[in-house]
C-alpha positions, -999 to 999 in steps of 0.1 A, spaced: 437 -473 -35 419 -445 -16 403 -443 16 383 -415 36 387 -406 73 372 -420 101 338 -398 100 333 -406 64 343 -376 50 349 -374 12 383 -385 3 405 -357 -7 430 -357 -35 435 -343 -72 430 -374 -88 407 -394 -63 374 -385 -79 388 -386 -116 391 -424 -119 400 -422 -157 429 -398 -151 440 -418 -122 442 -449 -143 464 -430 -169 490 -416 -139 491 -452 -125 500 -468 -158 526 -436 -163 542 -441 -127 548 -481 -132 560 -473 -168 534 -494 -181 538 -525 -162 507 -522 -141 494 -554 -153 527 -570 -143 528 -553 -110 492 -566 -103 501 -600 -111 532 -598 -86 507 -586 -58 484 -615 -65 511 -639 -63 524 -623 -33 487 -627 -17 486 -664 -21 450 -661 -30 435 -693 -36 401 -713 -44 375 -710 -21 388 -680 -3 371 -650 7 390 -620 0 388 -583 4 403 -554 -12 405 -522 9 410 -490 -11 402 -509 -45 406 -476 -65 393 -485 -100 391 -522 -92 421 -538 -112 432 -559 -87 399 -569 -73 389 -580 -107 419 -600 -112 415 -619 -78 377 -628 -89 389 -640 -121 414 -661 -105 390 -676 -79 363 -678 -101 327 -693 -86 347 -709 -56 354 -679 -37 340 -644 -29 355 -609 -35 346 -579 -18 360 -544 -23 357 -510 -8 367 -474 -18 360 -440 -3 355 -425 -36 321 -430 -52 336 -425 -88 362 -448 -83 336 -473 -70 317 -467 -102 343 -472 -124 353 -503 -110 317 -516 -113 318 -509 -151 351 -529 -155 338 -557 -136 306 -558 -155 329 -556 -190 352 -585 -176 319 -605 -164 333 -611 -129 313 -606 -96 325 -584 -72 308 -569 -39 318 -534 -45 313 -508 -15 318 -472 -9 332 -471 25 361 -460 49 390 -482 55 388 -472 92 353 -486 95 350 -517 73 312 -528 65 318 -564 73 310 -588 100 341 -601 125 362 -629 110 346 -631 75 376 -631 51 405 -655 46 427 -626 29 424 -588 29 449 -568 3 456 -531 5 477 -518 -22 489 -482 -28 463 -472 -3 483 -462 28 497 -429 18 461 -417 16 457 -421 52 467 -396 81 490 -412 103 467 -411 131 441 -437 112 468 -463 102 462 -481 136 425 -480 133 425 -494 96 449 -522 107 426 -531 138 397 -531 115 417 -556 91 423 -579 122 387 -578 131 375 -591 96 402 -614 91 397 -650 103 421 -663 127 451 -672 107 442 -653 76 464 -628 57 470 -594 49 491 -581 21 500 -541 22 518 -525 -6 529 -492 -6 557 -465 -15 586 -464 10 598 -429 3 578 -398 -2 559 -382 -32 588 -351 -29 615 -376 -29 602 -395 -61 594 -361 -80 576 -359 -114 537 -367 -111 542 -386 -79 530 -358 -59 497 -360 -78 492 -397 -68 502 -392 -30 484 -372 -1 501 -380 30 538 -393 14 555 -424 25 548 -452 47 582 -464 60 579 -503 60 594 -502 97 562 -482 106 541 -509 88 560 -537 105 552 -522 140 515 -514 132 510 -548 123 526 -567 152 508 -545 175 473 -554 161 482 -592 164 497 -599 134 529 -620 124 549 -609 94 556 -637 72 572 -617 42 585 -583 33 603 -566 8 607 -547 -28 586 -552 -57 609 -538 -83 588 -512 -93 599 -476 -81 602 -482 -44 573 -502 -37 575 -522 -8 554 -551 4 545 -568 37 527 -600 39 514 -607 73 492 -633 92 465 -629 119 473 -648 151 450 -675 162 429 -663 194 446 -679 226 
């Protein structure tokens, strides 16, 4: 759920280096429905056995762990986050759940993986942590690490933290990411949008897109 800038600077944000508090705030922000929300994200991603999956901005690892549980030994799951504290907590949670995930501290704008490695990339509740100037770089990296025909699932808030009020400003750094902006950026980087719409929790929206096959 978090990201650094393209130069690898330490991620900024009041909660991004306090993972225990962050988990509590996410639970509160979703009205105690985080598990249900993650299950819906997993369904929308179409993750299936045998796939290689990357979770970008994994936060404390909840979604990546659920993907690993779904795939079992038939697939591979990797996850990155710019916050070392988030990655450390994610590793502890994965150890407790007894699942294997390749956790790495890295920037969303410089993914430490080879070209065309993954079948699916997920990015949930992360884009609002990126400056607008880095959104294009992020999607370019996602396109690079996806296999032709691979999928990306993006989930984020459609309105700003100021509009949402309450504790939302603690979870946001750069505010809303309009769905139309995500669609335009995805298409500019060679993606075909397959699905989009609301998730039914607060004002969260999702975009599922497919990387075009090389000509």
